[in-house]
Each structure stands twice: as structure tokens, then as C-alpha cells.
N, C-alpha and C positions, 0 to 999 in steps of 0.2 A: 642571509637567513631567510628562510621561507615563512610562509604565514603559518602553516602547521607548526613549525619550531616555536614561533612567537607564541601562538595560543596554547603550546603545551608548556612553555615556559611560564606563562601567566597563571596556568592551572596549577603548576607545581609550587609556584613561589607565592602565590596570593590566595587561591580558592582553597586548596587542601588545608593549609594552616587555619583559615577562616571557619572552614566546618569543623576542625576538631576544636576550635576555640569555641564555637556555638555548642556543640555536644558537652564540653566541659562545664559551660555556663548553665546548661539545662541540668546538668548532673548535680552541681552545686546547689541549684535553685531547689531540685528535689531533696537532696540532704538537709538544706536549711529547713524545709517544710517538715522533715521527719525530727529535727531538733526541736522545733516549734510546738509539734504534736506531743513529744515526749515531755517537754517542759513546761507544758501549758497549767499543770498543777490543778486540773478540775474547772479552769475557766472556759466556758464554752465558747465566748468568741475567739480566744486564741487557739483553742482546738479546731475550731471551724476553719480559722485562717491557715492553720498548720495542714489541714487536710486538703484545702484549696491549693495551697503551694504544691503539696504531692501529687496531686491530681494533674495540674497544669505541668508540673515537670515531667511526669510519666508521659504525658501526650507528646509534649516536646520532643522527648527522647525518641518516641515511637515513630513520629512523623519525619523526623530528621534521618534516624537509621533507614526507614523505610524508603524514602526518596533517595538515600545513598545507595542502597541497594538495587532500586530500580534503575538509576543511572548506570550502574555497573552492568546489570543485565542488558540494558539497551546498548551500552558500548561495546559488549561482546557480541551481541547479536549482529550488531553493524559492522564487525570487524575491526573496531578501534583498538590501537594498543593501550598499554598502561599510560602512556604519556599523551594520548588523545591523537597520536599519529596512526592513520589507517595501516593495517597489515594488509601488504599486497602479495604475500606468498600463497599461492593456489593451495 
């Protein structure tokens, strides 16, 4: 097994599920903020807490998706395949 295959296996078995899990956690955090905002019942502190959670959830989702996209662009630019193995076809 070559080094590139080991790295590709680590990426596919560990990093990809971890990124998906983190995006899911950020989405749940965002949705929980929406629930807090809707169920605040006029309480200003609960409303502010809900808005804060929504803001942080949106920021986290944006950063994670943007970094994921940038990594894809860099990988494509450098000629890396889907599994992280370089494409050597001219």
C-alpha cells in the first residue's frame, strides 16, 4: 500500500464523515436557535440568545462550506483526484 493510498483511505474513512458531522452539528445549532427565537414568548433575553445561536450557526455553516469548496478548487487545480491521488493522465 502506497502513501497516497493510505492518505486517501484516511480522508475517506475519517475526515469526510467528520466534516459531514460538523456541518450537521452546525445545522442543528442553527435550528435550535430558530426554535428558541420562536418560542421566546416575548422574553428579550431568550430572544437575544436565539438570535445569537442563529448567527453563530450561519457563520459556522458558511465557513465550513466555503473551506470545503476552496479545498475542492485547490485539489482540482493541483490535479488531485477525488480520493486525493494525483491524476497523472496528460
